[in-house]
N, C-alpha and C positions, 0 to 999 in steps of 0.2 A: 504493500500500500504506500510506503514511503516513496518508492520509485514512481508509482502512478501519480502521487501528489506533486512531485517535482515536474513531471511532464505537464500536469494540469496548470501549475503556476506559470510555467513557461508559455503555455498557450494563452493564458489570461493576459500576461504581460504583452504579448504580441497583439492581442485583440485590442487592448487599450490604446496602444500606439496607432493601430489602424483606425480606431474611432476618432482620434484626434486629427488624423490626416483627412478623414472624411469631412469633418466640420470645417477644416481649413479650406476645402474646395469651395464652400459657400462664402466664407468670410473674405477670401482673397480672390474672388471671382474676376473682378476687373483687372487686378494686378496680373493674374495669370494670362488674361487675354492680351494685355499690353506686352508682357514678356514674350508671348508667342509671336506677336507681330514683329518685335525687335529681332528675335532669334531667326525668324523666317527671312527677314531682310538680310541679315548677316549670312544666312545660308545661301541666299540668292547670289550675293556677291562672290562667295566662295565657289558656287557652282559655275558662275560666269568665268572665273579664272581657270577652273579645271576644264571647262568646256573649250575654252580658247586653246589650252594646251592640247586637248584631245583633237581639236580640228587641225591644228598644225601637224600633229602626229599622223592623222589620217591623210593629209595632203602629202606627207612624206612616205606614204605607202606602208606605214607601220601598223601592227596589229594591237588594238587596244586591249589592255589587261582586263580580264573578266571582272575583277573586283571594282575597277574604275567604271566600266559600263554598268554594272549592277548598281553602283553607288549613284551614278547620274540618273538611272531609271528610278531608283527609290526617291531621290531628291525631287524629280519631276512629279512623281505620285504624291509625295508629301506636300509639295507646293499646291498641287491641285486640291488635295484634301483640306489643307488649311484655308485655301481660298473659299471653298464651299462652306467650310465651318464658320469662317468669319462673316460670310454673307448671311448665313442663317442667324448668326448672333446679332448682326445689325438689324435684322428684320423683327427681332423679338422685342416685345414691350413688357418690362417687368413692373408689376403693379403693387408689389409688396411681398415681404418675406413669407408670410403665412400662406399666401395664395399661390406662389410659384417658386417655392424653395427647391422643389425637385429640379426645375429647369436650371436654376442657378447652380445647384450641385452638379448636375450632369455636364453643363457647359464648363464650369470651373474645373472639374475633374478632367474632362476631355482636353481642355486647354493645357492643363498641367502635364497630362500624358503626352500630348503632342510636343510640348516644350522639351520634355525628356528625350523624345524620339528625335527631334530636330537637333538637340545638343549632341546626341549620339552620332547623328549623321555628320555634323560638323567635325566631330573628333575623328570620325572615320574617313574624312575627306582630305587628309594630309598624305599625299602619295609621293613617295620618292621618285617613282617613275610611273607614267601613265600608259606606256606602250613599249613594245619591243619589236625588233625587226621581225618581219614575217619570216617564219622558218624557211630556209632554203630548201628547194625541192628539185635539185638539178643533177645529183650524181649518186652513185654508190661509191663510198670510199672504203678502201681496204688498207689496213696497216701493213707493216713490213712482214707480219707473220700470217694474219688472218684477215679475211674480208669482213668489214663491219657493215651489216645490213641495216642501214638507218632508214627509218620509216619515211622521213621527208624526201628521200631520194627515189622512192619506188615509182612514182608517177612519171618522172622524167626518164628513168631507165626504160620504163615501158614505152614511152614515146620514141626513144631512140630505136628500140627493137622493132616497133611498128614501122618506123622509117626504113629500116633495113628490109622489111617485107614489101615495101611499096616499090613497084616496078618503075615509077616515075622519078624516084629519088635515087641518085647514085653517088652523090658526095655529101657527107654529113660532117659538120664541124662541131667540135667541143671546145668552147672558149672560156677562159677564166684566168684569174691571177696566178702568179707563181706560187706553188705550194698548196693549191686548193684541192688537188687530187685528180687532175685531168688524165695523167698517165695511168693511174690505177683504174680509173673509170674505163679508159680505152682497153686496158688489159682484160677487165671483166666482161666488157662487151664482146671482145673476141672469143673469150672462153665460153660464154653462154651461147653465142651464135653457133659455135661448133658443137657444143653439147646438145643443143636443141635441133641440130642438123639443118639449120638455116643455110649454112655454107659448108662446102667440103673441106676448105682449107683456110687458114688464117696466116697472113704474113704481116710482120710488124717491123718498123724501123724508126730510129730517132734521128731527127735532122739537126737540131741545135742551131745556134746563131751563126755558125760558119758551115754551111752545107758542104759535105764531101760526097760527090756523086758516086765515086767508086765504093765508098763505105756503105752508102744507102743501097746501092745495087747488091752488094755482097750480103747485107743483112736480110734483104728480101729473098735473095736466092737461097740462103741457108734455110729459111722458113719453108721454102717450097721444094727443098731437096733438089735444087738445081745447081749444076756445076757450070760456072761461067769460065769458059776457056779462051775467050777472046781477049786480046791485049788492050784494045781501045775501048773508051767509054761508049762510043756509038755501037760497036759490035756487041758489047755486053747489054746495052739497052735493047737491041734487037732480040737477043736471046730471052731476056726477061719478058719482053712484050709478047713474044710467041708463046711463052709459058702461061701468061695470064689469059691468052686467047685460046687456051686448050679446050674450052668447053665446060670446065669445072666451075662451080660457084666458089669464088674466092673473095674474101674481104681483106683489103689492104689497109693497115693502120699506119699512118704517118704521124709520128709524135713530135711535139716540140717544134712547130714551124714558126720561125721568127719573121720571115719575109717570103715573098712570092718565089716559088721555084717552078721550073719548067718540068712538068711530069713526063713529057715525051722524051726529054733528054735523059731522064732516069730510066725510062723503059716502061712507064705506066701509061697505057693508052687512055684516050678519053672513053671512059667506060660506059657512056650512054649507048654505045654501039655494041657493047659486050653484054649479052644476057646473063644476069645473075652476078656480075662482078660489081663490088661496091668499094668506095674509099671512105674511111673515117680518119679525119685529121684533128689534131689538137693544137691550139695556139693561144697565146695570151692576148692577141689582137683581133678584134672583130673585123678591122679593115683588111687584115691578111686573109681571114676567112672569105671575105667578099672577093678579094683579088684571086683567090684560088677557085672561085666558082662554086662555093658551097651553096647548096640548095636548102639545107636545113641546119641552122646554127643553134646549138644548145648552150646557153650561158651557164657556167658553174660558179656558184657563189660560196658562201661560208656556212659552216655548220651552225645549227641552232644551239642555244645554251645547253639544252638537255643532252643533245648528241655530243657536244664538245666535252661535257663532263664525263659522259660514258667512255669516250675515247681516252680521256686523260686518266681516269681511274684504271683503265686496263693497262696503260703504259707504266704508271708508277707502281702498280701491283700492291704489295703489302707495306708500302712506305706510309700509308695513311692508317694509323692504328688507334686513333682516338677521335672523339668529336671535336676537340680543339684543333687537331691537325686537319681534320676534314674541312673545318671552317676556313683555315688558311689556304688549303689546297683549292677550294672552290674560288677563292679570290684570285689565286695564281692562274687558274684555268680561265677565269673571266677576263684577265688581262690579255690572254692569247686571242680573245675576240673571235673565236670560231675558225681560225685558220689552221687546218690540220697539220701543216708542216711545223708551225710554231708550237702547237700543242705537243707534238711528238718530240720536238727539239727540247723544249723546256722540261717535259716529263722525263726525257732521257737523262737530263742532267740531274734531276732530283730523285730519280727512281730508287737509288740505293742509299738515300739519306733519310733517317728518321729523326734527325736533330731539328727541333723546332726553330732554333735560331737560323739555321741554314735556309729553311723555307721562308722565314720572315724577311731575311736579307734579300732573297730572290724576289719576293713580292715587292719590296721597297725599290729594288732596281727596275723592275718592270713598270711600276707606277711612275717612276721618274724617267722612263724611256731610255734606260741605260742597259741595253741587252749585253753589251760587251763586258760589263762589270760583273756578270754572273759567271762564276768560275766554271770553266768547261763549256761555256755557251758561246756560239758564234752567231753573228748576225745572219738571219735566214738568207743564204747565198742566192736563192732564186729571185728574191725581191731586189737585192742589190744588183744582180745581173740584169734584171729588167731596167733598172735605173741606168746602168752603164750603156745599155743598148740604145738609149735615147739619143737622137742624132744631133740635136742642136743645144747650145749652151743655154739659150732662153727657155727651152723646154725643160732642161734639168733644173734651172733656177725656179721656174714656176712650180715644179713638183716640190722642191725643198721649201718654197715659200708657204705652201699649205701646212707644213708642220708647225708654223708659228701660231696657228690658231688652236684653241682648246680641242681636246679629243671629243669625238661624237658631236661636233658642232656642224651646222650648216654654213659653209663658207660662201660668202657672197661674191659674185663675179665683180661687182662694183669695188669691193675691197681689194681683190686681186689686181684690178686695173690701176687703182690708186697706188698700191704698193709698187707695181711695176713701173709706173711713171716716176714715183719718188725715188726708187732705187736705181732707175735707168737700166734695168736688165732687159728691157724691151727694145733697146737701141734708141735711135734718135727720131722716134715717131713724133711728129709735130702737133698732133691733135689727140684729144681723149678718145675720139671715135675710132681713130686708127689703132690706138692702144687697145680699146675694147675688142675690136675685130681680131687683133692678134691674140689676145688672151682667150677668146672663144676658140680659136684654132688650137691653141696649146692645150686647153682643157679637154677639148674633144679628143685630141691625140692621146692624152693621158688616160682618158676614160676607155678608149678602145684598147689601150695597153693594160687595162685592169689595174692601173695604179691609182685611179680615182673612181669614185662611185657617183651614180646619179643622185642629185639632190631632190628635194620635194617638188622643185619646178626647174625650168630651164635656166634660171638665173642663179641657181645655187648648186653647190657640189659638195661631196663628202670625201673624207679620207679615212680608210679603215684604220682602226687603232694600231694593229701590228705593223701595217705599212707606214703609219706615222712614226712609230718607234724606229723603224729602219731608216726613214728619212732623217730623223733627228740624229741617229748614229752617223749617217753619211755626212750630214751638214756640220757635225762637230769636228770633222777632220780639218787638217791644216789649210786645205784649199779654201774653205768657206768660213770656218771658225764661228759657227752658230752656237749659242748657248740657249737652250730651251728648257724651262723648268715649270712644272705644274704642281701646285699644292705645297710649295716650300713653306717651312715654318719660320725660316729666318733668311736674311739676305745672304746670297752666296759668298764664299770666301774670295778674297782678292785675286788669288792665283787662278781661280776658275774663270773670272770675267775680264781681267785686265787686258788680255790680248784678243778678246773676241771682237768680231766685226758686227755681229747681229745678236742682240739680247732680247729674249722674249720670256717674261715672267708672269705667271698667273697664280695668285695665291689669295686666300682669305685670312691668312694668319700672320701677315707682316704688318706691324704697327709702327715701324720707324724705318726711315730710309737713311743711308749714310749722308753725311754733310756734303761730301764731294765724291763723285763717281769717276775714278780715273780709268778711262777707256779711250786712249788716244786714237785707236783705229776704228772705233764704233761708228757705223753709219746708219744703223737701224735699231731703234729702241721701242719695245712694246711692253707696257706695264699695266696690269690690271690687278690691283690689290683688294678690290671689292670693299673699300673702306673710304667713303666720301670725306670723312674727317681727317684722313691721313694727309698731312701737309708735306709738300715737296720743299726741301730746304732751298734757300736762294742760291747756294753755291753748287747744287747737285749737278748741274749741266756744264760747269765751267771747263772741265777737261775733255769735252766732246766736240772738238773743233770740226770734225769731219761728218757730224751728224746730218743725214739727209732726210730721215723719216723718224718722226716722233709720234707715237700713238699711246696716249694715256687714258685710262678709264677709271671712274669711281675714285677720284682723288681730289685733293684741295691744293690748288696751285696759286702761288703768290705772284711770281714773275718768271720771265725767261731771260737768259743773257743774250748777247749778240751771237746768234747762230747763223752765220753768213751763208752756210751751205744748205740750210734746211729748206726742203722743197715741199714736204708734207707734214702738216700739223693736225692731228686728230685728238680732240679733247672731248671724250664721250662721257656724259653723266658726271661732269666735273664741276667744281665750284671755284670761282675766282672773283676777286674784288674789282679789278680794273683790267678790262680787256686791252686797253692801250699799252699796258706794261708787258703784255704777252706778245704783241705783234710789232712793236716799234722797231725792233732790230732784226727783222726777217726779210731782207731785201729780195731773196730768191724764192720766196714762198709761192707755190703753185696750187696747193690743195689745202683748204682750211675747212675742217669739220668740227662743229660744236654741238653735235647731236645730243639732245636731252641734257644740255648743260645750263647752268644758271649764273647770271651776273648779279652780284649783291646790290640790293636796294633799287637802283635806277632802272634796271632791266632795259638798258639802251645799248644798241649795237654801236661799238666805238666808231666814230667818224674817221679815225685813222686808218680804217680798212681801205679807204680809197687810195692810200699810198701803196697798197700791194698791187702794183701795176702788172705783175706777172701772174696774178691769180687766175687759175683756170676752173677751179671748183670751189664753190661756197655752199656749205651744207648746214642749214640751221633747222633741220627737222626736229620736232618735239621740244623746241625751246618755247614752251607754251606760255611763259610769262613775259615774252618779248613784247614790249609796248611801243618802242620807238625804233624805227628803221630810218636813220637820217637820210634826208634828201640828197641827191647827187652823189651818193656813194655808188649805186649800181652803174650809173652812166660813166663813171671813171674807170670801172673795171672792164676795159675794152676787150681783154683777152678771155673773159669769162665764157666757159662752155657749158657749165652745169650750175644751176641755181635752184636750191631747195630751201623753202621757207616754211616754218611751222604753219599748219592749217588753222591754228588758233589766232594767228596774227591777222587783224582786220583794220589796221591803221592806215591803209592806203589813202592817199589824198589826191585831189585833182589840182594840177598846177595851173595857175592863172597869172596874168600880169598884174592883177590888182592886189594880191596878197602873197606874202611869203609863207611857204609851207614848211613844216618841220619834218614830216614823214615823207618817204619816197612816193613818187607817183608811178603808175604803170607805164607811162609814156617813156620812162627811162629804159624800159626793156628794148626799145627800138635801137638803142645805142650798142646793144650786144649782138653784133653781126655774126659772131661765132657760136651763139647759144644754140645748143642741140638738146638740152635737157632742162625742164622747168617743172617745179612742184610748188604751187601756190594756191591760196584760197582768196577769191574775190567776192567780198560780201555783197556788193551791189553792182549790177551790170552797168550802171551809169558811170562807174569808175573807169570803164574801158574806153580808151581813146579810139577815135574813128580809124586812125591809120595803123593800129596795132595788128600785126600779122604773125601767124604761127607757122608759116610754111616751112621754116628751117628746122622745126622741132622734130626730133626722132623719138624722143621719150618724154612723156609728160604725165603729171597727175594734177589735174586742175579741177577745182570746184567753184561754181559760181552760184551765189545765192546762199543756200544753207550749207553750213560747214559739216564735214564728216571726216572721220579718220581714214587715211589711206592704208588699209591693212593688206591690200592686194599685192600679190606677187607679180602681177602683170606690170609692164613698163609703160603702158599707155592707157590712162584712166581719165574719164571725164564725167563730172556730175553737174547737172544743170537743174536747179530747183527754184520754182517760183519766179522765173525770169522769161522775158520774151526771147525767142530765138533770133539771134543776130547772124548775119552772114559770116562774121569772123569765126563762128563756131563750126561752120560746115567742114572746113579742112580738118579740124580736130575730130569731128564725128566720123569722118570717113576713115581715119587712121586708128581710131581708138580700139582697144581690146576689151575694155570694160566701160559700159555706158549706163549711167543712172539718169533717168528723166523723171522729174517729179513736178507735177502741177505746172506744166509748160503751156505757153500760148504759142500757137502756130505749129504744133507737132504734126498735125494732120498734113500740112503742106509738105513737111520734110519727108515723112514716111510714105505717104500715098503718092506724091508726085514722083518720088524717086523709085517707087515700087520695090523698096527694099534694097535698091542698088546703092553701092558706095559703102557697104559695111562688110567688106570681104575679110577684114581682120578681127571682126567682133567675136569675142568669146563669151561675154557676160552682158546681158541686157536686162535692165530693170526699168519698168514703166509704171508709175504710180500717179493716181489722182489726175488723170488726163481724160477729159470728158467731151472732147470736141470731135470724136470719130467713132464709128460703129465697128471698126475692125482695125487691127494693128498693122498688118502688112497686106498689100494687095498682091495680085499676081505679078511676079517680076518679069522683066524683059530678059529672056534667056537666049544664050547662043545655042546653036544646034547641037554642040557637043556637051551641053551642060549636064545632062543626066549621066553621060558616060564618065565625065571627068570630075563630077562633084565639085565644080569650081564656081558655084553660084554665089549670090551676094551675101548669104549667111552660112556659108559652108563650114565655118569654124566655130559657129555658135554652140556653146556647151551648156550654158545656164540661161533660162528665160524666166523672169519673174514679172507678173502682172498683178497689180493691186488697185482695187477701187476705181475701175474705169468703166465707162458706159459702152462696152463693146457687145455687139450681138454675136460676133464670132472672132476668133483670134487671127487666123490667116487662111489663105486659100490652099487648096490641095497642092498646087504647084509649089508654093512656098514651103509647105510641109515636107514635100519630097526633097527639098533642097536643104534639109537640116541633118546631114549625115552624122554629125558629131554631138547632137543634142543629148545631154546626160541628165539634166534636171529641169523639170517643168513645174512651175508654181503659179496657180491662178487663185486669187482670193478676192472676195467681195465685189464681184462683177455681176450685179443683180440682173442685168439685161441679157447676159450671155445665154444663147440657146444651143450653140454647137461650138466645139473647139476648132475643127477644121471644116471648111465649106468647099464643096466641089462645084466650082463655077461652071465647068463644062459638063457636069452630070455624067461623067464617065465612070466614076466610082472605082477607079483603079486602086488596088490594095496599097496601103502605105505601111512601110516597115521602118520603125524608129530603132535603128540597129544599135544605138549606144545609150538609149534612155534607161536610166537606172532608178530614178526617183520621180514620182509624180504626186503633187499635192493640190487637190481641188477643194476649195472651201467657200461656203456661202455663195453658191451659184443656184438660186432657187428656180430659175427658168431653164436650167441646163437639161437637155433631153438626150443628146447624143454626142459622142466624141467626134464623129465624122458623118456628115449628111450632105445631100445635094440642096441646091437653092429651092427646088420644087417642094421638097419635104419640109424645109424650113418655112416656106410660105403656108403650107398646110398647118404647121404648128401655130403660126400666128393666128390663123382662123379658128383653130381649135386647141386652145392651150392645154386641155386635159388629155390630148392624144399623145401619150408618151408610154404606151404599153409595149415597148420593145427594149431590148438590152442596150445599155449605154455603150458598152464595148462590144463590137461584133467582129465578124471575120473579115471586114474590110480594112482592118488595121492589125498591126502586130507589134509587140514589145518583147523581143526575144531575150533581153537581158534585164528587164525591169525587176528591181529588188524590193522597192518600198513604194506602196500605193496607199494614199490617204484621201478619203472622201468624207466631206462633212457639209451638212446643210445643202444638199443638192436635191432637186426635184426628180428623183429617179425611181422607177418602179422595179427594174431589173438591172443588175450590174453587168453581168457577162452573158454572152451567148455561150452555148455548149462548146462550139468550135473555138471560140476565143479563149475560154477558160483552159482548154487543153494546151494552149500555147505558153502557159505560164511556167516555164521550166526553171526560172531563176528567182521567182518571187519569194522573199524572205519575211516580209512584214506587210500585213493587210489591216488597215484601220478604216472602219465605216461608222460614221456617227451622225445622229440627228437628221436622218433622211426619212421624213414622216410617211412618204408614199411608197417606200420600198417594201415589196412583198417577198421577193426572193433574190438571193445573190446571183444565182445562176439560172438562166431561163431554160426551160426544158426543151429538148429536141427529141420528139417521139421516135424519130428514125434511127437515133444513135443509142445503143445500149452500153457502150464502153464507159467504164468508170473513169472519173477525172481524178488524177493524183497530183497533188501539189507537193512535188518532191523536195522543195527547199524551204517551204513555209515554216518559220519558227515561231512567229508571233502573230496572233490574230485578236483584234478587238472589235466587237460589235456592240454599239451603244446607242440607246435612244432610237430604236427602230420599232415604233408601236404597231406597225402593220406587217412586220416581217412574219412570214408563215414557215419558211424553211430556208436553209442554205441553198439546197438544190430543189428546183420546182418539179417534183415528181408528179407526173400526170395522173397516175393511179391514186395518189394521195389526194390530189385536188378533186378528182371525181368523187371520191368518198366523202370528202368534206362538203362538197356542193350538194350531194344527194342527202346528206344528213347533217344539217347545220348544227345540230346539238352536239355533234361529236367534235369536240375542240381539242382532242389530243394531238396537237401538232408537234412533230419532232424537228429539232433544228437540223440535225444531220441524219442522212440515210446512207444506204450502201452504194450510192452513186458517186460519193466523194471520199477521198482519203487524204490524210495529212501525216505521213510517216515520221516526220521529224519535228512536229509541233511541240514547242516547249512552254509557251505562254498563251493562255486563252482567257479573254475577258469578255463577259456577257452581261450587259446592263440594260435594263428597261426594255425587255422583249416580252411584252404582256401576252402575246399569242402563243408563245412557246410553252408546251406542256411537258416535253421530254427533250433530253439532250440528244438521244439517238433513237432510231426507229427499229423496233422488232429485232432486237439483238438475240433474243433467245431462240428465234426460229430460222436463223441463217443456215443455209445448207452446210454440212460439215466440210465439203470440199473447198469452201471459200474461207479466207481469213476473216476473222471477225473485225468489225469496224474499230473496236478498241485497240486491237493489236496493230492495226494499220495507222491509227490516228492519235492514240493517247499513250502509246508506250514510252514516248520521250517527254511527256507533259510533266513540267516541274512546278508550274504556278497556275492556279485556276481561281478566277474570281467570278462570282455570279451574284447579281443584285437585281431585285425588283422584276423578277420574271415569274410567269405563271406555272412554274414547275410543280409537279406533285411529288416527284422524287428526282434525285440527281443522277444516279447511276443504276444500271442493271448490275446484277451480280457479276456477269462476264466482264463488263467494262471495269468495274472496281478491281477485279483481280489483275487487270492489265496496267494499273497505275503504279508501276514499279518505281518510277522516277519522281512521283509527285512529292513536293516539299512544302508548298503553301496552299492552303484551301480556305477560301473566304466565301461564305454564303450569307446574304443579307436581304431582308425585306421581300422574301418570297412567301406570301401569306398562305398559299395553298400547299406548301410543301409539308408532307407528313413524315417522310423518311429520306435520309441521304442515299442509302443503298437499298434497292428493292430486293426482297428475298427471292430466291429461286428454290422452290420446294424440292426439286430434283437433286440439288447440290447441297451437301452438308459441309463442304470444305470451308475452313476458316479463311477470312480475308486478312492479309497482313500488308499494311501500308509501310513498306520497309524504309522509305526515305522521308516520310511526312514529319515535318518539324513544327508546323504552325497551323492551328485550326481556329478560325474566327466564325462564329455563328451568331447572327444578330437579327432580331425582329422576325422570328419564324414562329408565328403564333400557333400554328397547327402542327409543328414538328413534334413527333412522338418519340422517335429514337433515331440513332445514326443508322443502325441496321434493322431492317424490317423483319424481325423474327416471326416466321409464319405461325409457330406454336403460340408465341406470346400474343399475336393478334387474335388467334382463335379463342384463347382464354379470356382476353379482354372483352371480345365481342359477346362471349357467353355470359360474362358477368359485368354488366355496365357499371356497377358500383365500384368495381376494382379498377381504379384509374392510375395506379402506381406505375409510372413509366420511367424506365432508366434510359438515359441518353445513350450510354455505351453498355454493351453486353459482351458475352464471351465469344461472339461471332466475328469480332474485329480486334486487331491488335495494332498498336502504334509504338514500336520499339524505339523510335528516335524522337518522339513527341517532346518538344521543349516548351511550347507556349500554347495554352488553351484559353480562349476568351469566349464566353457565352453571355448573351444579353437578350432579354425579352423572349424567353422560350416558355410560353405560358403553360404548356401541357406536359412539361418534363417535371417529374417528382423527385427523381434521383439522377445524379450525374453518372455514377457507376453502380452497376448491380454488384452483389456480393461475390460473384464468381469472376470478376474481371481479372484477366491475367496480369501478374506483377510486371512483366516486361512492357506493358503498355504505358507505364508511368515512371519507369526507372530514370528517365532523363528529363522529367518535367521540371522546368525552372519557374514558370509563371502561370498562375491560374487566376483568372478574373471572372467572377460570376456577378451579374447585376440584373436586377428587375426581373427575376424569374419567380413569379408569384406563387407557383404551385410547389416549389421546393420546400420540403418539410425538414426542419431541424438541420441535420448536417448535410451540406451540399457536397462535401468532399467525400473521399473514400474512407474517411474515419468512421466506419460503421460499428455499432455495438455488436454486430453479429460476427465480426471478424476476429480471428485469433490474435492474442497478444504478440506471439512470435512474428507473425506476418506484419502486424502494425509496427512493431519495433524496427524491423528491417526497412519498411517503407519510410518511416519517419527519419531514419538515419540517412537514407538515400536523399530525401528532400533536404536535409540539413547540409549535406555535402555540396549539393548543387545550388544552395542559397535560394531555394524556391520561395516565391512570394505568393501568399494567398490573400485574396480579397473576396469577401462575401458580403453583399449588401442587398438584403431582400426587400426592405421597405424603409425608405428614408424617413417617412413621417412618424414612424413609431419604432425606433431601434431598440427600445427597452425590452421588447418581447422576445428578442433573439435568445435561443438556447442552443447549446452545443453539446453533443454526446461524443464521448471518447472512451473507448474500451469499456462500454457499459456503464460509465459514470456520468450522470446528468449534472450539468453545471448551470445554475441560473446566474445571469449577468445583470439582472435588474438592479439589485442593491449596489453593485459596484459602479454601475454607470452613473448613479446619482451622486457619487462622491467627487 
């Protein structure tokens, strides 16, 4: 009894704490609401930052981490939930404590709960990384002993083998960086080709950078058992050629090709005339592959992190014998960045060492890019060899220049150009444009040589970490004397830097700089200490007389000495008091960049800048507090080629003879006859002088009217907002890549009279609030070769956004056919729109949007069809209700569409049967608030084939009050029409399947009575719908639907991946799972972690136990219903929340399996009026031993119980535990 008393006291203590919390919900109601608003605003800011990083990662082709995607999804759902909650709160009128305490309690508690959830989301939103490189899928890599069969390589291996089987392909190229595994790949291809009897013989040779024809001939002859007895190369070539033409199927592998070789001179004939003979060659250069006539080139990249670790572990074997060593080893492996050669080289050095200090030292050297400092380690020779093979000095310097930037960063072409001009390694090119062209050529060459990687767009490039380490090692040698340091904790020693010519230091841990840096040979200095308060001593630069390039970031600069040789000065995100002190002694300065920097107090650009007469680049982007740009500064910089001014600067003035102006006027731009790049914001179109011309601009980012940030990667961007269209803009509009048009006068004249012509470079078009036209683009005037060449006026358009325009249709059929690269189509709030594409000629030729991946159509109430003829549109006008056909039909196709969103559109059917079958890539489908919609897919009685959405992972169907089913089954319709009282409508039937569906949301579908139709009577030879459609389902939300039950027994058994289940406001629902009398098998929800059941007034139990129903029906007075019985188990359940389940008397019956609650962390029960006494499993009928074990499990998991049956009279609550009744009435009064 003493033991029981202690348990009882503990429970009472918890209960009193809980009671206080409940009262607090009412008292602090308003405070909770305010806290919720503040926390959600903060969460929105955090979400914006994370989403921005995610967008940039997506643009870079990276794969977003699952936890980041899930977090963003949860944040979006939370913001929507809070928005609805706050709207409901604002609509409520509280008239007094006694009359509506329940509402205050519920809202206060819900606000508190959401605050906790939002806070948890904020805490979880701090990600070290949001994405990772997409796993390479290009090779099979084999180590020196065994071939490693990596999963990511299988598809590409299969592709190569299929190419070998293709009679039309006879030369295949394998291209990739040195050390990535090209040779091993080629060897395995040859091995498998012979094992699988694709070829009779395999011959292989290695060419290398200095081809030896006799050696190549000899190696091939040895593989073919051919004796070459001719003395001359020509004679040997003839013998080899004759052997290859013998009629046997032969694969010739030519490894390590550095430059074009003449195959005929070797004796390898052009094998397109030889049946069954193929050539596979490997090269580091894609241009070499092209020169060699390769028909199919397979690029080989780097191993994924998982694969790299597997290879590294195999190499080092037993050297990793503890968790601590494993942690260090993983970091070492990560520094190898997926390059197989580096992994094997580093692993080979460390494989016989178990000394932790040895591993830590190796890691430190790798982090500091000092490969040669690792004992026994040599710089990967293959990469250094690639470098040595570069033909020109400027190509080598461009490669080495890329190592000055931080690892894993996107390197801007602009930066490379500026460094090239400042360091003069590009020669004596006299303009920035010529320098840019040269850099593009150099970068393209380095990319084809696999020494650089593609960036996220054409103006960015990347360098692989290991290749960067090799570049740093090469650059540190006597010839170049680079010193590149990342992450240093203190300034380098004098003997490290005093003889260097180029110094690049990136660190967050340096808090003090030397008073004077003695580097007499230094010509380039790059410093980023990420510490804006770090002050640069006045004498720091005194001993740098040869300095040409100075790039400082995140620092505080007082002054600069006389640097007579300085050509490039970049002060990014720096603070300085007086700009004049920085630039007064820089007579040769050509490039000045003050990006994101600030000038103390005055925020005025120093007038002394006009003295920099050699200046070619002035970059003032993101200097957002710049107020004064002195007049006649721009006009004095006659050599200026690039001018970038913060889009926040709006102080432009108009120069007149009557008054003196302080700020610059736009007319000064006419003085810059060499200007080719301009980034500015013009707040008022009246500031533009009549004679200002933009013809010479090759790159520009210009906004007129409303300001906006230029985050685009495109180099030619124009935004016009709320201004009349002037002739000066025409030349810009014709050249622009991104065009934003908002509330413009005269847009109809530009778009319609030009018929879409003049936009051949346009990639992004946004049109908003333009109401003077009924369509966006008319039929263009096209050349006869237009359709064949895809060279029409909008042939490069990728994104089209239309918002709040009075359009009846978007464009003509001919225009639509001229959009071969369109990837994203968004149309919002165009209430007059009836059709997206109109066929003027009524030919109704099929349109294929070959690149369209995302479509978002919202608030288009009169929209009836995606594509229709003029005649049909006229009929629509006469009969607005005539829309009983599918919106998408067989006249159009979207073969790569991944994301489709439809909201508030007047549609009755979404897809025709034929169109739905074409959705091979659809991953996300969202349909909301379409009141007239009856079916998603229109029935075709002639076709019986099932429609399978092979890639659909997420589906949301919300607020579709007239929806009868997903697929319009004729038989079902006939039955319903014949018997109106039969309202058992199934959302899904056996005509559709979703084999990879993961998330399903169904809200406000009042006509739906069942999720699936007739599952128990499917023929045995057919797969059940649940196994086809729900086997991958992890999240299910159902709200406000007319369901009587959720799942049949068969479907419930197939929910093996379900993790979250939410069912709310389904008034007719009696059971979650319908019983099957023929099946006694228990249902186990193996992955289900969270169950939320809310406002299910008629719910009797989770599983409809047939026996139980019979007993209840036989004895109406016996209404004790348990929510959960022994027919279901939830071994992973962590969170259970139930609210307003009026017919549930018990949560668990006495026979509930213990493993259904062993992981439960939180149980919330509220407003369940029929629950008697103990709502928990703490039943007096249970044995003490069982209860003790259960209580212990709850204690370990910190489970939180909340039971609130009746707020208005809490004093009557009683709790039974282990057969002991406890009255709380007296205690609550104290």
